[in-house]
N, C-alpha and C positions, 0 to 999 in steps of 0.2 A: 723550351726558350734557351736562349742563349747566355750562358754563365759570363758575369761580369770580370774583365780582367784584373787580376792583382796589381797592375802597373796603371791604372786608370788614373787621369791626371789630380782626382782630389786626393788620392792615397799618398801620391807622391808630395802633393803640397803639404799633408799634416806631417810627414816624415822629415820634410825638410825643416820645418818650424822647429820640431822638437831637436835635430841636431844643432840648431842655431843656438836654443836655449841653453843647451848643455854646454855650448861652447862658450856662450858667457858667463855661465856658473864656473866653469872650470878656469876662466881667465880671472874672475873677480876675487872667488875665495879658493883656497890652498885645497888640495885633493882630498876630499873625503870629509870635509868639514860639513856638508850640506846632507849627508846621510847620516852624520852623528846627529845633527840638529834635529833630525825627523825623529830619528831613534829618542832622543831625551823630550820629547813633547808630551808623552803620556804621563812620566814623573813630575812634570809642573802641573798638570791637572790634577792628579792624586794629592797634591801637596795643599793646592787651592782650595780642593775640598775638603781636607783636615782641617784647614785653618777657618774655613766658614763653619764646621761644625763646632770647634771649640767657641768661637765668638756666639753662636747661638746658645750652646749650651749654659755658657756662662752667664747670658742674658736671663734664659730661664730661670736658672737658680736664682738669681738675684731676685726676680719676680716672686717666686715661691719663698724666698726667704722674707720678702716684704710681705707677703701676704701671711705668713703664718706668725709675723711678728706681732703682739698685743698692742693694740691701740688704747689710750686712755679714752673714756667717756667723752664725745663731744659735744659742744651745744648745752652744756650741763646749765641747771637753772635750780634754783632754791629761793622759796619764797613761802609767804603765809600762806595757808591754805584757805581761799576764797568760800565764801557764803556758809562760814561755819561759826560756833561759839568761842573759837580760841583754841589755846593748847595744843596746835597741830600746825605742821609745817609740811609742803609737799616739794618733791624734787622730779624735776623733768631731765630727760638726755635723749637725744637722739639716737637711733638705731645703728648697729656697725655689722658690716658684713661678716664679722667673725662670730656672731650670735648665732650658737649651735647649742644641742643638748649638753654638750661637754663644758661648755663655758658658762660661768656664774657671775653675778654682780653681788656685790657687797655695799650695803648702805652703811656709812660712818658718820659719828656725831658725836661732837664734843663741846667745849666750852669757847664763847667768842674769842680768847685769847691764844688758842692753838695755832700754831704756824707749822706743826709738824704731822703728818698722816699717822704717825706712829703713837701719838697721843690720844686719836680718836678711838671711840669704841664703836666696834661691828655691832649695830642693832637689827640687822635684816641680811640674810642671804637667800637668793633664790636662783633657778635657771636663767640663762640670758634670752629666753625666747617665752618668756611670761612677763607680768605687769605691766600689759600694753595700754593705752589709753582707750583703744576700742571694746578691751573687756572689762571695762570698769564701769559702774554704775552711775547715772545722771545725764541728763539732757544734753544736747548737742550744743546748746546756746552756751553752756557754762564751761566746755573743754578747753584746758589751757594748752593743749599741745596738738599735734597731727595725730591721726589716727593710730599710726604705726611706731609713734613714740614710745619710751618706756616711762613710767610714772609709779612713784611709792609715795605714799602718804606717811608721815611720822606722827604718831599718836600717844598720848600717855598710856603706858602699860608695864609690863614687867620688864625692869630696868632702864625705863625711860619715864622722864618727868619733865615735861616742858610747862614753863610758866610767861605768861603774857606779860610782853615789853621786855625780854630778856632775850639778847641775841645769842645764837649758837652758830657752831660752825658745822657745814655738811659738806660731805663729799662722796662719791661712788668711785668704787674699786671694780676691776673685771678680773677675772681668774680663769686660768686656762691651764690645767695640769699643774704644773710646778711655778709657773708664771704668775705674776701679779702685776698690775699697773694700776695706779691712783691717779684719778683726774683732780683737776683744780680746787683747792678750797674755797667754798662759799660761806657768805654771814648771810643768816636771816632772822628774822624776829616773828614771833607768833602773835597775834592779836585778834581780839572778838570784832565780827562784823554786825552791823547794824541791819541788813536786808540780806535775805535770802533768795538769790536770783533762782536757784533749783526750783522755787515753789511759785514762781511766777505765773506759771500756767494755770496754777489753781486759782491765783486771783483774777486771772483772765475767763477762766471758765465761771467764776463766782459773778464777777460782773454781767458777764453774757446772759447767763441763766436768771440772775437778779433783773436784768433789762426785760426779760421776756416776761417775767412772771408779773412785772409793773404794767407793760405794755398790755397783758391778758387782762389784767384787774381794770385797767382802764377802758378797755373793749367792753368787758361785762358791764361796766356802769352804763355805756352808751346804748347796748342792745343786748338782746337776750342770746346768750350761748347755749349751743345744742348739748345734751348731754345722753348719752346712750341709755336706754329704759333699763332699770335694775328691776327684775319682778319682786324679789325679797324687797326691798324698801317700799315698791308701791303697795304690797302688803301689809305695811305697818299700821295704816289707817283701818284696815280690813279686820286685822285682829284685836284693835283696840276697841273698834265698835262691836265686835261681837261680844268681847268681854262684857261690854256696857249693857248690851242687850241682855246677856244672861245674867247680870249682876253678880259676876265673879271678878277675882282679882288677877293682875297681871304680875306674872314673875318675870324678874329679869336678873340675869347673871352678869357679871362683868369677867369671869374667867380666871384664872390660877395664878396669873402673874401680879405683881405689885405696880404703883404707879412709874415706875422706870420704864416698863415695857411699852412700845408704840401701840399694840394693840389693846391694850388695858385703857390708853388714852383714849384711842378710837372708840371704845366701848362706853366710857364714860361720858363721852362729847355725845354719843348717840342715846345714851340715858336721859341727857338733856332735855331732846328733842321728844323722846317718848313720854317723859314726864309732864312738859308743855300740854302733850293732848290728852293723857290721863288728867289732867288738871282740869282741862277744858270740859271733859264728858264726866267729871266727877267719879271717875274710877278709882278702885283702890290697886295700890303700887305696892310690890314687894321686891326688896333688893338685899337677899342675904349676902354676906361678904366672906372672905378668907383673910384677908388683909386688913388691920385696923387703920392704916394710912388711907388705903383706897375709901374705904368705908366713910372717913370724915369729908373726903374729897368729894365724893359722891352726894352727901349728906347737903353739901353746899350748892352743887349743882341742881339738885332736885328742890330745893328751896328757892333758888332763885329761877327755876322753871315756873314755879308755882306764882311767884310774885309777878313774872311777864305774862302769866296767862290772867290775871287779874283774880286768882283764887288763893290767896296767902293763909286763909283762914283753914284751908282745907289739907295744908301741909301737917305731916305728921314727922315727929323726929324719930321715931321707932320704924319708919317705912325703910330705913336702911339700917341693917344691924348686923352684928358680928357674929358668927357660930364658932369656928374653930380654924386653925390654919393646917392641921393634918387633913392630907387629900382624902382618905376614903371615910373618915368621920363627917366630913361636909358634907360629902356624897350621899351619905345615908340620910343626914339632917336634911337636906334638899327633896331627897325622894319622900321623906315623910311629909314635908311640906306638900308636894304635888299631890301625895294620895288623901291627904287631910282638907286641904282647901280647894282642892281640884280646880287650879286655874284656867281661865278660858285661853291665854294666850302665854307662851313661854319665849323669852328671847336669850338665847345664847350668842353673847358676843365676848370676843377676846380670846386669848389663847388657853388651850385645854390639853389634858393629857388622857391617861387610861379611865378617867371618869367620865369622859364624853359619851360613850355610849350608854353607861349605867344612867346618866341622868336624862338622855333623849329617848331611850325606851321606856324609860318610867312616864315621862311626860307623854308621850305617845299613847301608852294605854289609858291616860285618863281623857284621850278625846280632845286634847288643846291643839290650838295652831301654834308651831312651832317654826320659828324664825333664827337660824344660825348664822354668824358670820365669824371667819377664824382666819390667822394667818397660818396656822399650824396643819401642813400640808399633811402630816402623817394622820391627822384626825379628819379630814375632810370626806373621806370615803364612809365614815360612821353618819357624819353629818347629812350626809347628802341621800341617805338610806333611809334614816329615822324622821328628819325633818321635812316640813312643807316647802320652806324656802331656805338656800343657804346662799350667804355673801363669799365668794371666793376670793381670798387673798387683797388685792388691793381695792376690791369693792367695799371693803371694811372701812379703809381708808377715806374713800368718797363718799360715804353714807351722810357724814354732816352737810357737805355741800349739797348733796342731792335731795337732802330732806329740807335744808333752810332756804336754799336758791338765794343766798347772799352773795352781792357780787364779789367781794372779796375773797370769800372762799371759793367760786365759782372760776375766779381769775387767776386764783392761786393752783386750783386742780388742771386748769386748761395749761398753764404755765408748765407745769409738772410733765404732762402729757407731751408738750413740743419738747421738752430737755430729752424724755425717756426715747421720743422717735429720733431725735439727734442721734443720740448715743447707738441706738439699733440700726440705724443708717451705717454710722462709722463701722460698727461690728460687721457689717454684711461686706460693705467696701473692703475691708482688711481682709475678708474670708476670701474674695473673688481673686484679691492681688496676690494672695500667698497661694493659692491654686494655681494662678496664671504663672507664678514664679516655678514652682514644682514641674509643672507641664512643661514651661518652655525653655526650663534651666537659663532665663533672663535674671540680670543683677538688679534692674531698675526697681522691679517691684518691693525688694527690700528697702532702699531707701524710703517709699513711702510708708512700710509699714514700721521704721526705725522713728519716722517722724511722728505717727499717730501715737507709737509707745512713749514718746518723752512729752507729748501734749497730752496725755490723758489725765 
């Protein structure tokens, strides 16, 4: 290949243009000025860079100083604590970007005439990341601030004595290291409230369940309500009939507790049904007691049962009799009655303890029909083993409605069952939501759980 000539036309043109530029520069500026200007350009660039660095450092240091400077609590609020009986104040304030473990808040309290924070008394001090609204107990509909705000409730206690109707000066200070900044001074007056909105959920639930009960009673008066068959209660007539045929008495026990216990009340109600049947069959009834008050109540219940059965002349005052309040002395006496009288039917209703097995084993040895009913879960195994029929837990409380078939009692029982079914449904939904929140790591199930917790 032929090499291009060094004197080709394009090369000659470029060299000519360079000479023309050089001639113009030399004719406009003094000789050597252009080369000097070219040599000073790096110095100007360095100077500009240094200037920009100084400006940036100054701005950043100003920002850092502004961030480190303590700011007084903002949106500070002081007012009477709502939904209480008085003698307390509540203080709210917005969170600060400086809230950290090494920062602390102080709550200051003084008389209404105080005009300087130095005259106020520090009544509480706590870390800046605590005392948040979200950590306090109470339903969501009574929250007085956002969840991430701070809240402190001033109550009477050590060094603090608030009086209703008296104004007080309140403020909050923030501390970090040696620095301390105090917020504005506010005045608030404690006063009692007529209504506690924290418990409005209880009112709503009470009205709801009450409406369900009244609706169930109305339905029971119009039509027959189905009740699950309870073999132990169906055997009551059989036991009384057997005692009548054999000419032997019936022994009825009301348990170890007094009339304050629900199981004893249920046992006394069932006694009224049993006494009415024994009066109709003219069968002897024996009711030994451990508590004199329970004995007096059961005497009246038995007397009323005989009146309703149309056999008031068969009622005996000594059918209900007091033995002793001592546990095992009473047990020994009842065992002696079983062995001497040999009743054909034994009823063990109410709450029992260690005497349960001693009583039921003795009764079983005499060949009597034994029907037990208790809510004492620790004694259920012994009753199930030694008795012919056992009412477990709430079957004891349902016995009165089951035996009488009265519409009011049936409707009440059905309404209670509906309420319990609703509660169990809410518990099941809560378990599912909690499990779903843990598995999916989602936040929305917690909102429903908080709602259920507040409404409960």
